[in-house]
C-alpha angles and dihedrals in degrees: 000000000000091000090054092050092049092051110057090183090064089059090055096055121103118238089239108023116211129181098240111015094177093054089046090057097046097084092052094043093053091044091047091049091052091047095051091041088055091053093068106015095080093056091080092052096052097095090051092047092051090057099041097042094038095233134136129244089256090058101040091054088073088075086067102032094042091053093050092043091058090050089050092050096047098042097072089054094056095094093048093046092051088059093051101041134033122255091249093051093052096046095044090049091048093051092048090045092052092048091051091048091048092050091049091050093046093052097036113141092202146002097278095057091043090054090048090054091049093052091049088054089051090059090056094049091049089055098045102044100064093040091056090063095039096050093044090053090053106041103041121076116241095258091057097038096091092055091044094051089045088055091051090047091050090055091053092046101040100044097061090039095061095031097095093044096050091042089051090054091050092049090049090059106029147002124301087251089075091066085072099036092058090059093066100068090050091048090050090054090048090050092054091051091048093049095047104035114016115102130191112261104184136044118253105239100164099214123193113287119227098213092178092061091049091050093047091050092051095046095042100049092035094053092050093051092044092050094051092043094051089054089072091067105022103033130245093275097058119117092236092055095044092044093050093048093048091047091049094050094046094047092046090051088054091046091050093049090049094050092048094051101040121098091222109024124187088232120020099223090180084093087081090064087071109084096212093055093042093055095040094049092047091052091049091051093049090048093051089050090053093051097043096046092049094044089051097049102037101065090048092047091052092051102036100028103037093026092227118159117258096246091054089046088063091053091050090052094050101081092053092045093051091046089054091055094045096048091044089056092049102039095064090068093053092071091062090053107037107003128240104293102075097042091046095049093046092043095053091045091053089047089055090054092050094046091048091051090052090048089056096054123118137194087271101044114142116254091235090056093054091047091049093049091050092047091050091050090048091052094051102044099051091039088065097034106070098041090048091049093047091048091052096047092042089061090065128078135185120000091348090070093070091045090051092058092049092047092052094047092047097048091044090062094044093047089046090054092047092047091051090050092049091048089052091051092049089047090057093045091052093049091049091050090052093052091043088065090062095258120136107185107124095203091047091050092051092049090050089051091048089053090059089052093047090050086059089052089050092050091051091050090051091049089051091050091053093047092047089063086072092063115106117262092231129050111267114229115215114238121205 
């Protein structure tokens, strides 16, 4: 330790030096951008897809939940896969996999094939996202690490922010199929960067694989998402919904017990025994549910409730998306100054205001009002996100720190899928309640259903506000 302190140059050396670290990252950054762009870009096309593919809202939501579910299933395996395959092999496979999935989706003759393509794309995103962070941590020297991680964070923030707007522009000019076709040139560029510049950063040790844990993870998370998603069409009291939810909970309980008792678990869930991480991770999951449920409902409300064309819908979504990216970039610094409590409390309160404004919309709401409500929501949610995440990860030390990041990323995607499915179910319940009162206005029915979904967003924001009161009043400094 003393020799490191006496040699400042040693502190400036990357853990795995590469000749051109920025070029090495480009393939992953482009692939990650496409993956995160894909997570939100399709939301704006859902009303059009429902008409052209002759499917209901309950069915079309699978294009969103299925994608996130696959990310959530693959993410926990990222650490294991990186010990069995080289960095180059994983990234090159992911980029090819995404291109194949995009081509399948773009040329899909019906809903089933389109969903298959989306889920194949989800596998790729689940492989690329964790490696972006891991590789950046390894190949950049300490004095450049902050800028590098900020660059990775900007990709994750900016891509979903502009997704609806760019997709709206594409839909205004061409078919929804072009949303997928435009991915392929960018993936080809990413592939070239990965082939020419990406180096392997970790040794391949090929440890023993616990196939039972992998199977339990897939069945557990999958059953929960399937159960909640089926509720949209079959109702919460149906045997299929109840059976899927019970199966998911039982299998996840088995999976949790196995991870806690294994010497080398796939995910070290002992991180949840640390209060700081438990609260921080819970707040991150709630926050992601707020963002995903609102981002799912809002484009459909604008098109089917306000009857605004799809291209203009993308423009309406842009201010809120940009605000999300801006506040996300700023909020991370607040933790260093004032800790997590104040930004989280303020963020969830502002989110409540935005969700309430959306819940009070009508078929005749002014466009400026919808934009303002969206902007307010996109100020609140990211304001709470980064400080909560930093607080949670800062509570972990040693090997648990890497597990904590994987746990957060995994549960974010699963909670996002479940939140989208619940919002879809509430949308249907609200529409049915409208028609049950003898009313027959389609736009009015959709707005009433959207209100039910936005109430769910509001309840999550309130739950986040209550939980944020348990954060410490002062910033907690991690001790080694």
